[in-house]
N, CA, C and O atoms as a printed pandas DataFrame, in Angstrom:
     atom_number atom_name residue_name chain_id  residue_number  x_coord  y_coord  z_coord
0              1         N          MET        A               1    0.810   -1.223    0.022
1              2        CA          MET        A               1    0.012   -0.016   -0.011
2              3         C          MET        A               1    0.899    1.281    0.005
3              4         O          MET        A               1    0.623    2.249   -0.703
4              5         N          SER        A               2    1.912    1.249    0.800
5              6        CA          SER        A               2    2.759    2.410    0.866
6              7         C          SER        A               2    3.557    2.627   -0.523
7              8         O          SER        A               2    3.912    3.746   -0.893
8              9         N          LEU        A               3    3.781    1.552   -1.188
9             10        CA          LEU        A               3    4.452    1.707   -2.543
10            11         C          LEU        A               3    3.479    2.395   -3.510
11            12         O          LEU        A               3    3.883    3.259   -4.288
12            13         N          ALA        A               4    2.227    2.019   -3.461
13            14        CA          ALA        A               4    1.290    2.638   -4.318
14            15         C          ALA        A               4    1.068    4.128   -4.012
15            16         O          ALA        A               4    0.939    4.960   -4.910
16            17         N          ILE        A               5    1.030    4.419   -2.734
17            18        CA          ILE        A               5    0.880    5.831   -2.296
18            19         C          ILE        A               5    2.133    6.680   -2.681
19            20         O          ILE        A               5    2.039    7.826   -3.120
20            21         N          GLY        A               6    3.288    6.039   -2.486
21            22        CA          GLY        A               6    4.586    6.733   -2.870
22            23         C          GLY        A               6    4.658    7.008   -4.308
23            24         O          GLY        A               6    5.086    8.082   -4.730
24            25         N          THR        A               7    4.228    6.015   -5.109
25            26        CA          THR        A               7    4.246    6.188   -6.603
26            27         C          THR        A               7    3.222    7.304   -7.014
27            28         O          THR        A               7    3.519    8.149   -7.858
28            29         N          ALA        A               8    2.071    7.274   -6.419
29            30        CA          ALA        A               8    1.075    8.305   -6.789
30            31         C          ALA        A               8    1.523    9.730   -6.409
31            32         O          ALA        A               8    1.358   10.690   -7.162
32            33         N          ILE        A               9    2.079    9.805   -5.238
33            34        CA          ILE        A               9    2.663   11.138   -4.825
34            35         C          ILE        A               9    3.772   11.657   -5.745
35            36         O          ILE        A               9    3.830   12.834   -6.102
36            37         N          THR        A              10    4.661   10.701   -6.113
37            38        CA          THR        A              10    5.865   11.058   -6.922
38            39         C          THR        A              10    5.386   11.487   -8.315
39            40         O          THR        A              10    5.836   12.494   -8.863
40            41         N          LEU        A              11    4.472   10.702   -8.863
41            42        CA          LEU        A              11    4.018   11.018  -10.266
42            43         C          LEU        A              11    3.159   12.271  -10.310
43            44         O          LEU        A              11    3.229   13.029  -11.278
44            45         N          SER        A              12    2.335   12.508   -9.265
45            46        CA          SER        A              12    1.607   13.707   -9.209
46            47         C          SER        A              12    2.517   14.939   -9.075
47            48         O          SER        A              12    2.282   15.936   -9.758
48            49         N          LEU        A              13    3.548   14.900   -8.215
49            50        CA          LEU        A              13    4.431   16.031   -8.060
50            51         C          LEU        A              13    5.273   16.200   -9.313
51            52         O          LEU        A              13    5.621   17.327   -9.665
52            53         N          PHE        A              14    5.601   15.142   -9.978
53            54        CA          PHE        A              14    6.349   15.243  -11.259
54            55         C          PHE        A              14    5.498   15.908  -12.257
55            56         O          PHE        A              14    5.982   16.808  -12.944
56            57         N          GLY        A              15    4.214   15.527  -12.404
57            58        CA          GLY        A              15    3.323   16.206  -13.386
58            59         C          GLY        A              15    3.154   17.682  -13.021
59            60         O          GLY        A              15    3.255   18.544  -13.894
60            61         N          LEU        A              16    2.904   17.981  -11.764
61            62        CA          LEU        A              16    2.788   19.361  -11.369
62            63         C          LEU        A              16    3.988   20.182  -11.519
63            64         O          LEU        A              16    3.923   21.368  -11.841
64            65         N          GLY        A              17    5.101   19.553  -11.286
65            66        CA          GLY        A              17    6.394   20.233  -11.550
66            67         C          GLY        A              17    6.626   20.564  -13.016
67            68         O          GLY        A              17    7.147   21.623  -13.368
68            69         N          TYR        A              18    6.198   19.565  -13.903
69            70        CA          TYR        A              18    6.297   19.868  -15.347
70            71         C          TYR        A              18    5.357   21.002  -15.714
71            72         O          TYR        A              18    5.775   21.904  -16.440
72            73         N          LEU        A              19    4.129   21.011  -15.263
73            74        CA          LEU        A              19    3.282   22.105  -15.559
74            75         C          LEU        A              19    3.840   23.466  -15.083
75            76         O          LEU        A              19    3.783   24.456  -15.813
76            77         N          ALA        A              20    4.351   23.496  -13.911
77            78        CA          ALA        A              20    4.918   24.711  -13.377
78            79         C          ALA        A              20    6.065   25.121  -14.247
79            80         O          ALA        A              20    6.174   26.317  -14.520
80            81         N          ALA        A              21    6.931   24.257  -14.711
81            82        CA          ALA        A              21    7.961   24.603  -15.595
82            83         C          ALA        A              21    7.436   25.208  -16.931
83            84         O          ALA        A              21    8.007   26.162  -17.459
84            85         N          GLU        A              22    6.403   24.659  -17.421
85            86        CA          GLU        A              22    5.826   25.086  -18.681
86            87         C          GLU        A              22    5.186   26.476  -18.473
87            88         O          GLU        A              22    5.016   27.209  -19.447
88            89         N          MET        A              23    4.834   26.849  -17.261
89            90        CA          MET        A              23    4.267   28.144  -16.932
90            91         C          MET        A              23    5.348   29.150  -16.544
91            92         O          MET        A              23    5.012   30.245  -16.094
92            93         N          GLN        A              24    6.622   28.826  -16.699
93            94        CA          GLN        A              24    7.717   29.626  -16.353
94            95         C          GLN        A              24    7.884   29.852  -14.828
95            96         O          GLN        A              24    8.496   30.834  -14.407
96            97         N          ALA        A              25    7.351   28.964  -14.042
97            98        CA          ALA        A              25    7.512   29.070  -12.592
98            99         C          ALA        A              25    8.604   28.001  -12.178
99           100         O          ALA        A              25    8.281   26.947  -11.630
100          101         N          GLU        A              26    9.870   28.319  -12.461
101          102        CA          GLU        A              26   10.950   27.464  -12.245
102          103         C          GLU        A              26   11.118   27.067  -10.765
103          104         O          GLU        A              26   11.332   25.903  -10.427
104          105         N          THR        A              27   11.014   28.060   -9.931
105          106        CA          THR        A              27   11.262   27.768   -8.525
106          107         C          THR        A              27   10.206   26.833   -7.923
107          108         O          THR        A              27   10.538   25.981   -7.100
108          109         N          LEU        A              28    8.956   26.981   -8.320
109          110        CA          LEU        A              28    7.911   26.106   -7.923
110          111         C          LEU        A              28    8.142   24.710   -8.466
111          112         O          LEU        A              28    7.896   23.711   -7.789
112          113         N          SER        A              29    8.632   24.656   -9.735
113          114        CA          SER        A              29    8.981   23.388  -10.369
114          115         C          SER        A              29   10.075   22.632   -9.589
115          116         O          SER        A              29   10.013   21.423   -9.364
116          117         N          TYR        A              30   11.008   23.376   -9.224
117          118        CA          TYR        A              30   12.165   22.711   -8.443
118          119         C          TYR        A              30   11.649   22.286   -7.095
119          120         O          TYR        A              30   12.113   21.251   -6.618
120          121         N          ALA        A              31   10.748   22.960   -6.431
121          122        CA          ALA        A              31   10.271   22.628   -5.146
122          123         C          ALA        A              31    9.385   21.321   -5.251
123          124         O          ALA        A              31    9.432   20.481   -4.353
124          125         N          LEU        A              32    8.584   21.164   -6.354
125          126        CA          LEU        A              32    7.714   20.109   -6.503
126          127         C          LEU        A              32    8.498   18.786   -6.895
127          128         O          LEU        A              32    8.136   17.683   -6.485
128          129         N          TYR        A              33    9.510   18.959   -7.653
129          130        CA          TYR        A              33   10.286   17.714   -8.156
130          131         C          TYR        A              33   11.683   17.891   -7.565
131          132         O          TYR        A              33   12.657   17.904   -8.317
132          133         N          TRP        A              34   11.814   18.027   -6.262
133          134        CA          TRP        A              34   13.001   18.374   -5.555
134          135         C          TRP        A              34   14.072   17.384   -5.609
135          136         O          TRP        A              34   15.250   17.743   -5.614
136          137         N          GLN        A              35   13.701   16.070   -5.652
137          138        CA          GLN        A              35   14.651   15.009   -5.649
138          139         C          GLN        A              35   15.632   15.043   -6.826
139          140         O          GLN        A              35   16.833   14.811   -6.685
140          141         N          ALA        A              36   15.042   15.353   -8.022
141          142        CA          ALA        A              36   15.864   15.464   -9.235
142          143         C          ALA        A              36   16.724   16.786   -9.114
143          144         O          ALA        A              36   17.874   16.805   -9.553
144          145         N          TRP        A              37   16.230   17.742   -8.593
145          146        CA          TRP        A              37   17.007   18.996   -8.427
146          147         C          TRP        A              37   18.223   18.760   -7.551
147          148         O          TRP        A              37   19.323   19.225   -7.850
148          149         N          VAL        A              38   18.006   18.020   -6.451
149          150        CA          VAL        A              38   19.112   17.715   -5.488
150          151         C          VAL        A              38   20.183   16.908   -6.161
151          152         O          VAL        A              38   21.371   17.189   -5.999
152          153         N          MET        A              39   19.788   15.917   -6.907
153          154        CA          MET        A              39   20.759   15.054   -7.670
154          155         C          MET        A              39   21.443   15.873   -8.737
155          156         O          MET        A              39   22.636   15.705   -8.991
156          157         N          TYR        A              40   20.680   16.773   -9.372
157          158        CA          TYR        A              40   21.247   17.644  -10.394
158          159         C          TYR        A              40   22.307   18.520   -9.853
159          160         O          TYR        A              40   23.316   18.761  -10.516
160          161         N          MET        A              41   22.104   19.030   -8.608
161          162        CA          MET        A              41   23.030   19.954   -8.006
162          163         C          MET        A              41   24.339   19.162   -7.666
163          164         O          MET        A              41   25.399   19.778   -7.553
164          165         N          LEU        A              42   24.277   17.831   -7.504
165          166        CA          LEU        A              42   25.514   17.075   -7.164
166          167         C          LEU        A              42   26.308   16.768   -8.423
167          168         O          LEU        A              42   27.417   16.246   -8.309
168          169         N          LEU        A              43   25.806   17.062   -9.613
169          170        CA          LEU        A              43   26.595   16.859  -10.855
170          171         C          LEU        A              43   27.757   17.928  -10.934
171          172         O          LEU        A              43   27.589   19.091  -10.567
172          173         N          PRO        A              44   28.874   17.476  -11.409
173          174        CA          PRO        A              44   29.953   18.365  -11.657
174          175         C          PRO        A              44   29.763   19.250  -12.837
175          176         O          PRO        A              44   30.107   18.837  -13.944
176          177         N          CYS        A              45   29.227   20.470  -12.686
177          178        CA          CYS        A              45   28.876   21.365  -13.744
178          179         C          CYS        A              45   29.728   22.631  -13.625
179          180         O          CYS        A              45   30.215   22.999  -12.557
180          181         N          LYS        A              46   29.871   23.250  -14.748
181          182        CA          LYS        A              46   30.517   24.557  -14.789
182          183         C          LYS        A              46   29.479   25.653  -14.776
183          184         O          LYS        A              46   28.372   25.458  -15.278
184          185         N          THR        A              47   29.821   26.849  -14.193
185          186        CA          THR        A              47   28.814   27.933  -14.147
186          187         C          THR        A              47   29.374   28.998  -15.075
187          188         O          THR        A              47   30.574   29.101  -15.330
188          189         N          LEU        A              48   28.349   29.839  -15.596
189          190        CA          LEU        A              48   28.639   30.885  -16.525
190          191         C          LEU        A              48   28.753   32.193  -15.749
191          192         O          LEU        A              48   27.731   32.802  -15.434
192          193         N          GLY        A              49   29.888   32.614  -15.451
193          194        CA          GLY        A              49   30.291   33.846  -14.738
194          195         C          GLY        A              49   29.171   34.396  -13.826
195          196         O          GLY        A              49   28.801   33.799  -12.815
196          197         N          ILE        A              50   28.622   35.642  -14.273
197          198        CA          ILE        A              50   27.698   36.308  -13.419
198          199         C          ILE        A              50   26.329   35.673  -13.269
199          200         O          ILE        A              50   25.739   35.704  -12.189
200          201         N          SER        A              51   25.833   35.111  -14.323
201          202        CA          SER        A              51   24.423   34.577  -14.273
202          203         C          SER        A              51   24.311   33.314  -13.452
203          204         O          SER        A              51   23.205   32.962  -13.043
204          205         N          ARG        A              52   25.412   32.606  -13.188
205          206        CA          ARG        A              52   25.393   31.347  -12.356
206          207         C          ARG        A              52   24.508   30.332  -12.939
207          208         O          ARG        A              52   23.940   29.526  -12.202
208          209         N          GLU        A              53   24.339   30.314  -14.323
209          210        CA          GLU        A              53   23.598   29.246  -14.925
210          211         C          GLU        A              53   24.404   28.002  -15.051
211          212         O          GLU        A              53   25.614   28.096  -15.256
212          213         N          PHE        A              54   23.833   26.859  -14.946
213          214        CA          PHE        A              54   24.540   25.623  -15.052
214          215         C          PHE        A              54   24.651   25.120  -16.540
215          216         O          PHE        A              54   23.725   25.304  -17.330
216          217         N          LEU        A              55   25.718   24.532  -16.867
217          218        CA          LEU        A              55   25.919   24.045  -18.257
218          219         C          LEU        A              55   25.717   22.611  -18.427
219          220         O          LEU        A              55   26.288   22.018  -19.342
220          221         N          CYS        A              56   24.929   22.001  -17.593
221          222        CA          CYS        A              56   24.674   20.566  -17.584
222          223         C          CYS        A              56   23.463   20.161  -18.420
223          224         O          CYS        A              56   23.235   18.964  -18.597
224          225         N          GLU        A              57   22.706   21.067  -18.923
225          226        CA          GLU        A              57   21.403   20.754  -19.519
226          227         C          GLU        A              57   21.529   19.855  -20.805
227          228         O          GLU        A              57   20.595   19.117  -21.119
228          229         N          SER        A              58   22.598   19.913  -21.494
229          230        CA          SER        A              58   22.824   19.046  -22.712
230          231         C          SER        A              58   23.517   17.734  -22.395
231          232         O          SER        A              58   23.622   16.858  -23.253
232          233         N          MET        A              59   23.996   17.595  -21.152
233          234        CA          MET        A              59   24.724   16.395  -20.812
234          235         C          MET        A              59   23.869   15.204  -20.631
235          236         O          MET        A              59   22.764   15.341  -20.107
236          237         N          THR        A              60   24.301   14.013  -21.034
237          238        CA          THR        A              60   23.534   12.801  -20.864
238          239         C          THR        A              60   23.332   12.541  -19.297
239          240         O          THR        A              60   22.273   12.063  -18.890
240          241         N          ALA        A              61   24.308   12.847  -18.491
241          242        CA          ALA        A              61   24.179   12.674  -17.050
242          243         C          ALA        A              61   23.049   13.503  -16.452
243          244         O          ALA        A              61   22.412   13.098  -15.480
244          245         N          ALA        A              62   22.806   14.690  -17.059
245          246        CA          ALA        A              62   21.682   15.556  -16.547
246          247         C          ALA        A              62   20.322   14.978  -16.860
247          248         O          ALA        A              62   19.388   15.049  -16.062
248          249         N          ARG        A              63   20.235   14.373  -18.112
249          250        CA          ARG        A              63   19.042   13.743  -18.464
250          251         C          ARG        A              63   18.665   12.480  -17.617
251          252         O          ARG        A              63   17.530   12.233  -17.211
252          253         N          ILE        A              64   19.742   11.743  -17.418
253          254        CA          ILE        A              64   19.564   10.516  -16.539
254          255         C          ILE        A              64   19.198   10.940  -15.119
255          256         O          ILE        A              64   18.365   10.293  -14.484
256          257         N          THR        A              65   19.800   12.010  -14.609
257          258        CA          THR        A              65   19.488   12.493  -13.245
258          259         C          THR        A              65   18.013   13.082  -13.216
259          260         O          THR        A              65   17.351   12.997  -12.182
260          261         N          PHE        A              66   17.542   13.638  -14.279
261          262        CA          PHE        A              66   16.153   14.083  -14.304
262          263         C          PHE        A              66   15.240   12.958  -14.171
263          264         O          PHE        A              66   14.335   13.011  -13.338
264          265         N          PHE        A              67   15.413   11.872  -14.975
265          266        CA          PHE        A              67   14.482   10.737  -14.932
266          267         C          PHE        A              67   14.777    9.811  -13.692
267          268         O          PHE        A              67   13.892    9.060  -13.282
268          269         N          ALA        A              68   15.930    9.858  -13.135
269          270        CA          ALA        A              68   16.275    9.092  -11.977
270          271         C          ALA        A              68   15.531    9.616  -10.794
271          272         O          ALA        A              68   15.381    8.898   -9.806
272          273         N          GLY        A              69   15.040   10.872  -10.844
273          274        CA          GLY        A              69   14.368   11.423   -9.735
274          275         C          GLY        A              69   12.987   10.688   -9.470
275          276         O          GLY        A              69   12.434   10.694   -8.370
276          277         N          ILE        A              70   12.521   10.090  -10.538
277          278        CA          ILE        A              70   11.204    9.376  -10.338
278          279         C          ILE        A              70   11.342    8.171   -9.444
279          280         O          ILE        A              70   10.592    8.054   -8.474
280          281         N          PRO        A              71   12.256    7.277   -9.718
281          282        CA          PRO        A              71   12.388    6.100   -8.729
282          283         C          PRO        A              71   12.907    6.516   -7.399
283          284         O          PRO        A              71   12.511    5.921   -6.398
284          285         N          VAL        A              72   13.796    7.530   -7.304
285          286        CA          VAL        A              72   14.229    8.038   -6.061
286          287         C          VAL        A              72   13.057    8.658   -5.240
287          288         O          VAL        A              72   13.019    8.524   -4.016
288          289         N          GLY        A              73   12.152    9.301   -5.896
289          290        CA          GLY        A              73   10.996    9.929   -5.256
290          291         C          GLY        A              73   10.075    8.834   -4.683
291          292         O          GLY        A              73    9.583    8.893   -3.557
292          293         N          ILE        A              74    9.882    7.806   -5.578
293          294        CA          ILE        A              74    9.028    6.667   -5.216
294          295         C          ILE        A              74    9.541    5.963   -3.903
295          296         O          ILE        A              74    8.792    5.621   -2.988
296          297         N          LEU        A              75   10.871    5.794   -3.918
297          298        CA          LEU        A              75   11.513    5.195   -2.672
298          299         C          LEU        A              75   11.349    6.095   -1.444
299          300         O          LEU        A              75   11.085    5.598   -0.349
300          301         N          ILE        A              76   11.497    7.369   -1.607
301          302        CA          ILE        A              76   11.485    8.289   -0.454
302          303         C          ILE        A              76   10.065    8.427    0.039
303          304         O          ILE        A              76    9.793    8.283    1.231
304          305         N          TYR        A              77    9.178    8.701   -0.862
305          306        CA          TYR        A              77    7.739    8.869   -0.460
306          307         C          TYR        A              77    7.081    7.575    0.051
307          308         O          TYR        A              77    6.240    7.615    0.950
308          309         N          SER        A              78    7.471    6.434   -0.529
309          310        CA          SER        A              78    7.001    5.137   -0.015
310          311         C          SER        A              78    7.539    4.862    1.429
311          312         O          SER        A              78    6.810    4.346    2.277
312          313         N          ALA        A              79    8.749    5.196    1.670
313          314        CA          ALA        A              79    9.362    4.919    3.023
314          315         C          ALA        A              79    8.710    5.850    4.078
315          316         O          ALA        A              79    8.453    5.464    5.219
316          317         N          VAL        A              80    8.456    7.115    3.617
317          318        CA          VAL        A              80    7.737    8.006    4.534
318          319         C          VAL        A              80    6.297    7.591    4.814
319          320         O          VAL        A              80    5.824    7.663    5.948
320          321         N          THR        A              81    5.618    7.162    3.773
321          322        CA          THR        A              81    4.253    6.604    3.940
322          323         C          THR        A              81    4.255    5.441    4.793
323          324         O          THR        A              81    3.400    5.318    5.670
324          325         N          TYR        A              82    5.213    4.521    4.586
325          326        CA          TYR        A              82    5.276    3.364    5.435
326          327         C          TYR        A              82    5.400    3.670    6.940
327          328         O          TYR        A              82    4.716    3.093    7.785
328          329         N          LEU        A              83    6.337    4.635    7.226
329          330        CA          LEU        A              83    6.461    5.024    8.602
330          331         C          LEU        A              83    5.256    5.658    9.190
331          332         O          LEU        A              83    4.888    5.393   10.334
332          333         N          VAL        A              84    4.595    6.556    8.356
333          334        CA          VAL        A              84    3.340    7.194    8.842
334          335         C          VAL        A              84    2.224    6.163    9.166
335          336         O          VAL        A              84    1.562    6.232   10.201
336          337         N          LEU        A              85    2.050    5.180    8.198
337          338        CA          LEU        A              85    1.048    4.194    8.410
338          339         C          LEU        A              85    1.402    3.271    9.610
339          340         O          LEU        A              85    0.528    2.866   10.377
340          341         N          ARG        A              86    2.674    2.964    9.740
341          342        CA          ARG        A              86    3.077    2.141   10.900
342          343         C          ARG        A              86    2.808    2.873   12.232
343          344         O          ARG        A              86    2.238    2.290   13.154
344          345         N          LEU        A              87    3.210    4.120   12.326
345          346        CA          LEU        A              87    2.998    4.871   13.572
346          347         C          LEU        A              87    1.463    5.074   13.826
347          348         O          LEU        A              87    0.999    5.032   14.965
348          349         N          ARG        A              88    0.723    5.289   12.747
349          350        CA          ARG        A              88   -0.686    5.512   12.989
350          351         C          ARG        A              88   -1.307    4.101   13.422
351          352         O          ARG        A              88   -2.215    4.092   14.254
352          353         N          ARG        A              89   -0.855    2.977   12.899
353          354        CA          ARG        A              89   -1.390    1.779   13.355
354          355         C          ARG        A              89   -1.065    1.477   14.782
355          356         O          ARG        A              89   -1.893    0.904   15.491
356          357         N          ARG        A              90    0.159    1.855   15.253
357          358        CA          ARG        A              90    0.488    1.733   16.678
358          359         C          ARG        A              90   -0.354    2.541   17.569
359          360         O          ARG        A              90   -0.715    2.098   18.659
360          361         N          ALA        A              91   -0.691    3.745   17.135
361          362        CA          ALA        A              91   -1.406    4.690   17.900
362          363         C          ALA        A              91   -2.826    4.297   18.085
363          364         O          ALA        A              91   -3.411    4.678   19.099
364          365         N          LEU        A              92   -3.458    3.540   17.166
365          366        CA          LEU        A              92   -4.845    3.131   17.277
366          367         C          LEU        A              92   -4.943    2.092   18.450
367          368         O          LEU        A              92   -4.020    1.310   18.673
368          369         N          PRO        A              93   -6.041    2.114   19.155
369          370        CA          PRO        A              93   -6.268    1.178   20.215
370          371         C          PRO        A              93   -6.517   -0.240   19.654
371          372         O          PRO        A              93   -7.054   -0.297   18.548
372          373         N          PRO        A              94   -6.211   -1.319   20.242
373          374        CA          PRO        A              94   -6.451   -2.592   19.700
374          375         C          PRO        A              94   -7.968   -2.878   19.716
375          376         O          PRO        A              94   -8.666   -2.619   20.696
376          377         N          SER        A              95   -8.442   -3.431   18.569
377          378        CA          SER        A              95   -9.843   -3.675   18.425
378          379         C          SER        A              95  -10.178   -4.989   19.133
379          380         O          SER        A              95   -9.378   -5.924   19.172
380          381         N          ALA        A              96  -11.355   -5.020   19.675
381          382        CA          ALA        A              96  -11.797   -6.159   20.504
382          383         C          ALA        A              96  -12.397   -7.246   19.629
383          384         O          ALA        A              96  -12.825   -8.282   20.137
């Protein structure tokens, strides 16, 4: 059950992040699909002087990182869901 919930959350946030990027809301897009952004920041990229833009967008590693955010998100959100469900189950009184 937690795997299904984690998958649904990840795919929903991925879709919302894509829509936000299409509407030029890059910061919101990064916040919604944060796991790919974190992995993207770990790539060894060069910056362009004053603008601080990253040059990784055409790299194969950047594309792999973008799509690798989906299984990473599924794992993270599934683990969090599992913990929440487990704690919730412990907090409920035993049924007679």
